[in-house]
Short mmCIF file of the C-alpha atoms (twelve columns), coordinates in Angstrom:
data_MODEL
# 
_entry.id   MODEL 
# 
loop_
_atom_site.group_PDB 
_atom_site.id 
_atom_site.type_symbol 
_atom_site.label_atom_id 
_atom_site.label_alt_id 
_atom_site.label_comp_id 
_atom_site.label_asym_id 
_atom_site.label_seq_id 
_atom_site.Cartn_x 
_atom_site.Cartn_y 
_atom_site.Cartn_z 
_atom_site.pdbx_PDB_model_num 
ATOM 1   C CA . MET A 1   79.792 -44.805 -49.736 1 
ATOM 2   C CA . LYS A 2   76.952 -43.127 -47.850 1 
ATOM 3   C CA . GLN A 3   74.372 -44.996 -49.923 1 
ATOM 4   C CA . ILE A 4   75.958 -48.350 -49.092 1 
ATOM 5   C CA . LEU A 5   76.098 -47.534 -45.378 1 
ATOM 6   C CA . PHE A 6   72.498 -46.313 -45.461 1 
ATOM 7   C CA . SER A 7   71.396 -49.517 -47.245 1 
ATOM 8   C CA . ILE A 8   73.141 -51.683 -44.668 1 
ATOM 9   C CA . LEU A 9   71.490 -49.792 -41.795 1 
ATOM 10  C CA . ILE A 10  68.043 -50.159 -43.343 1 
ATOM 11  C CA . LEU A 11  68.592 -53.873 -43.947 1 
ATOM 12  C CA . ALA A 12  69.752 -54.359 -40.344 1 
ATOM 13  C CA . SER A 13  66.729 -52.510 -38.968 1 
ATOM 14  C CA . VAL A 14  64.338 -54.624 -41.056 1 
ATOM 15  C CA . THR A 15  65.851 -57.850 -39.707 1 
ATOM 16  C CA . ALA A 16  65.661 -56.491 -36.157 1 
ATOM 17  C CA . ILE A 17  61.976 -55.706 -36.599 1 
ATOM 18  C CA . ALA A 18  61.347 -59.168 -38.049 1 
ATOM 19  C CA . ASP A 19  63.067 -60.823 -35.081 1 
ATOM 20  C CA . ASP A 20  61.073 -58.709 -32.624 1 
ATOM 21  C CA . ALA A 21  57.805 -59.816 -34.216 1 
ATOM 22  C CA . LYS A 22  58.627 -63.464 -33.460 1 
ATOM 23  C CA . ASN A 23  59.251 -62.763 -29.779 1 
ATOM 24  C CA . GLU A 24  56.266 -60.526 -29.170 1 
ATOM 25  C CA . TRP A 25  53.005 -61.776 -27.790 1 
ATOM 26  C CA . HIS A 26  50.220 -60.498 -30.051 1 
ATOM 27  C CA . ASN A 27  46.498 -60.326 -29.282 1 
ATOM 28  C CA . THR A 28  46.292 -63.080 -26.724 1 
ATOM 29  C CA . THR A 29  45.087 -63.129 -23.170 1 
ATOM 30  C CA . LEU A 30  45.467 -65.422 -20.223 1 
ATOM 31  C CA . SER A 31  42.417 -67.146 -18.891 1 
ATOM 32  C CA . ASP A 32  41.188 -66.392 -15.387 1 
ATOM 33  C CA . GLU A 33  42.197 -69.902 -14.348 1 
ATOM 34  C CA . THR A 34  45.775 -69.348 -15.556 1 
ATOM 35  C CA . ILE A 35  45.984 -66.003 -13.770 1 
ATOM 36  C CA . LYS A 36  44.802 -67.642 -10.543 1 
ATOM 37  C CA . LYS A 37  47.441 -70.364 -10.932 1 
ATOM 38  C CA . ILE A 38  50.142 -67.736 -11.461 1 
ATOM 39  C CA . GLN A 39  48.949 -65.795 -8.413  1 
ATOM 40  C CA . ALA A 40  48.926 -68.981 -6.312  1 
ATOM 41  C CA . ALA A 41  52.468 -69.853 -7.416  1 
ATOM 42  C CA . LYS A 42  53.651 -66.313 -6.687  1 
ATOM 43  C CA . TYR A 43  51.975 -66.485 -3.261  1 
ATOM 44  C CA . GLN A 44  53.903 -69.691 -2.501  1 
ATOM 45  C CA . TYR A 45  57.122 -67.957 -3.589  1 
ATOM 46  C CA . ASN A 46  56.446 -64.971 -1.353  1 
ATOM 47  C CA . LYS A 47  55.496 -67.295 1.507   1 
ATOM 48  C CA . CYS A 48  58.817 -69.120 1.130   1 
ATOM 49  C CA . ILE A 49  60.685 -65.797 1.161   1 
ATOM 50  C CA . ALA A 50  58.856 -64.699 4.320   1 
ATOM 51  C CA . GLU A 51  59.621 -67.981 6.081   1 
ATOM 52  C CA . GLU A 52  63.291 -67.772 5.142   1 
ATOM 53  C CA . MET A 53  63.511 -64.201 6.376   1 
ATOM 54  C CA . LYS A 54  62.304 -65.355 9.790   1 
ATOM 55  C CA . ALA A 55  65.174 -67.828 10.045  1 
ATOM 56  C CA . THR A 56  67.704 -66.641 12.615  1 
ATOM 57  C CA . ALA A 57  70.652 -68.158 10.717  1 
ATOM 58  C CA . HIS A 58  70.678 -65.141 8.412   1 
ATOM 59  C CA . LEU A 59  71.007 -62.637 11.238  1 
ATOM 60  C CA . LYS A 60  74.740 -63.249 11.673  1 
ATOM 61  C CA . ARG A 61  75.573 -62.842 7.992   1 
ATOM 62  C CA . ASP A 62  76.207 -59.796 5.853   1 
ATOM 63  C CA . ILE A 63  72.898 -58.346 4.633   1 
ATOM 64  C CA . ARG A 64  73.711 -58.810 0.955   1 
ATOM 65  C CA . GLU A 65  74.834 -62.408 1.435   1 
ATOM 66  C CA . ALA A 66  71.754 -63.177 3.519   1 
ATOM 67  C CA . THR A 67  69.481 -61.624 0.895   1 
ATOM 68  C CA . GLU A 68  71.115 -63.653 -1.848  1 
ATOM 69  C CA . ALA A 69  70.816 -66.863 0.200   1 
ATOM 70  C CA . ILE A 70  67.132 -66.230 0.916   1 
ATOM 71  C CA . VAL A 71  66.275 -65.537 -2.715  1 
ATOM 72  C CA . LYS A 72  68.268 -68.539 -3.970  1 
ATOM 73  C CA . LYS A 73  66.667 -70.878 -1.463  1 
ATOM 74  C CA . CYS A 74  63.192 -70.056 -2.811  1 
ATOM 75  C CA . GLU A 75  64.211 -70.076 -6.490  1 
ATOM 76  C CA . ASN A 76  62.474 -73.409 -7.120  1 
ATOM 77  C CA . HIS A 77  59.090 -71.742 -6.530  1 
ATOM 78  C CA . LEU A 78  59.735 -69.555 -9.572  1 
ATOM 79  C CA . GLY A 79  59.878 -72.778 -11.572 1 
ATOM 80  C CA . ASN A 80  56.213 -73.326 -10.711 1 
ATOM 81  C CA . ILE A 81  55.362 -69.946 -12.241 1 
ATOM 82  C CA . ARG A 82  57.369 -70.882 -15.347 1 
ATOM 83  C CA . GLN A 83  55.440 -74.146 -15.634 1 
ATOM 84  C CA . VAL A 84  52.083 -72.355 -15.513 1 
ATOM 85  C CA . TYR A 85  53.240 -69.992 -18.247 1 
ATOM 86  C CA . ASN A 86  54.538 -72.882 -20.352 1 
ATOM 87  C CA . ASP A 87  51.199 -74.675 -20.005 1 
ATOM 88  C CA . ALA A 88  49.483 -71.505 -21.266 1 
ATOM 89  C CA . LYS A 89  51.923 -71.393 -24.209 1 
ATOM 90  C CA . VAL A 90  53.321 -67.987 -23.292 1 
ATOM 91  C CA . PRO A 91  56.489 -67.092 -25.272 1 
ATOM 92  C CA . GLU A 92  59.772 -67.703 -23.473 1 
ATOM 93  C CA . VAL A 93  60.762 -64.031 -23.701 1 
ATOM 94  C CA . ILE A 94  57.682 -62.994 -21.723 1 
ATOM 95  C CA . ILE A 95  58.263 -65.699 -19.109 1 
ATOM 96  C CA . LYS A 96  61.878 -64.669 -18.558 1 
ATOM 97  C CA . ARG A 97  60.950 -61.001 -18.355 1 
ATOM 98  C CA . HIS A 98  58.264 -61.631 -15.728 1 
ATOM 99  C CA . GLN A 99  60.500 -63.902 -13.662 1 
ATOM 100 C CA . LYS A 100 63.293 -61.333 -13.756 1 
ATOM 101 C CA . GLN A 101 60.848 -58.664 -12.612 1 
ATOM 102 C CA . ILE A 102 59.670 -60.853 -9.724  1 
ATOM 103 C CA . ARG A 103 63.255 -61.621 -8.679  1 
ATOM 104 C CA . ILE A 104 64.305 -57.974 -8.730  1 
ATOM 105 C CA . GLN A 105 61.274 -56.807 -6.741  1 
ATOM 106 C CA . THR A 106 61.692 -59.594 -4.208  1 
ATOM 107 C CA . THR A 107 65.410 -58.973 -3.804  1 
ATOM 108 C CA . ARG A 108 64.811 -55.268 -3.218  1 
ATOM 109 C CA . ASN A 109 62.096 -55.963 -0.656  1 
ATOM 110 C CA . VAL A 110 64.179 -58.560 1.195   1 
ATOM 111 C CA . LEU A 111 67.213 -56.291 1.236   1 
ATOM 112 C CA . LYS A 112 65.118 -53.423 2.553   1 
ATOM 113 C CA . GLN A 113 63.626 -55.567 5.333   1 
ATOM 114 C CA . MET A 114 67.032 -56.964 6.267   1 
ATOM 115 C CA . MET A 115 68.467 -53.446 6.494   1 
ATOM 116 C CA . ILE A 116 65.590 -52.353 8.724   1 
ATOM 117 C CA . ALA A 117 66.070 -55.386 10.981  1 
ATOM 118 C CA . GLU A 118 69.818 -54.817 11.255  1 
ATOM 119 C CA . ALA A 119 69.351 -51.143 12.036  1 
ATOM 120 C CA . ALA A 120 66.867 -52.061 14.767  1 
ATOM 121 C CA . ARG A 121 69.310 -54.608 16.233  1 
ATOM 122 C CA . LYS A 122 72.144 -52.083 16.229  1 
ATOM 123 C CA . ALA A 123 69.895 -49.543 17.913  1 
ATOM 124 C CA . GLY A 124 69.165 -52.082 20.619  1 
ATOM 125 C CA . GLN A 125 65.570 -52.661 19.608  1 
ATOM 126 C CA . GLN A 126 63.976 -55.934 18.688  1 
ATOM 127 C CA . PRO A 127 62.300 -55.985 15.235  1 
ATOM 128 C CA . LYS A 128 58.601 -56.642 15.370  1 
# 
């Protein structure tokens, strides 16, 4: 019984390793031009986020709802980053991972800034 279980585990691990090899990006690099395009697209995304944060409509809302609305409103700029990656033939797994990382970092930063602004308002100060 132990031998059968051990054989099944080894077979499952081999298939997992084989699947991982298909999704991994081996020995390739992005050109300087592609990196500049990605940076430009990310700059546009961050610019959109900054402009949305300045909007006064979000001041009356709950911080979490406002953060979600800001991030969702600028979501289409992440599509530009995806397009640059697709043009460079980057695997889908890598694209999704990078976009998720950008979203998480942006959401954390927006939430932090919104909390600071709300605390300043409650303290009677105007955020700079």
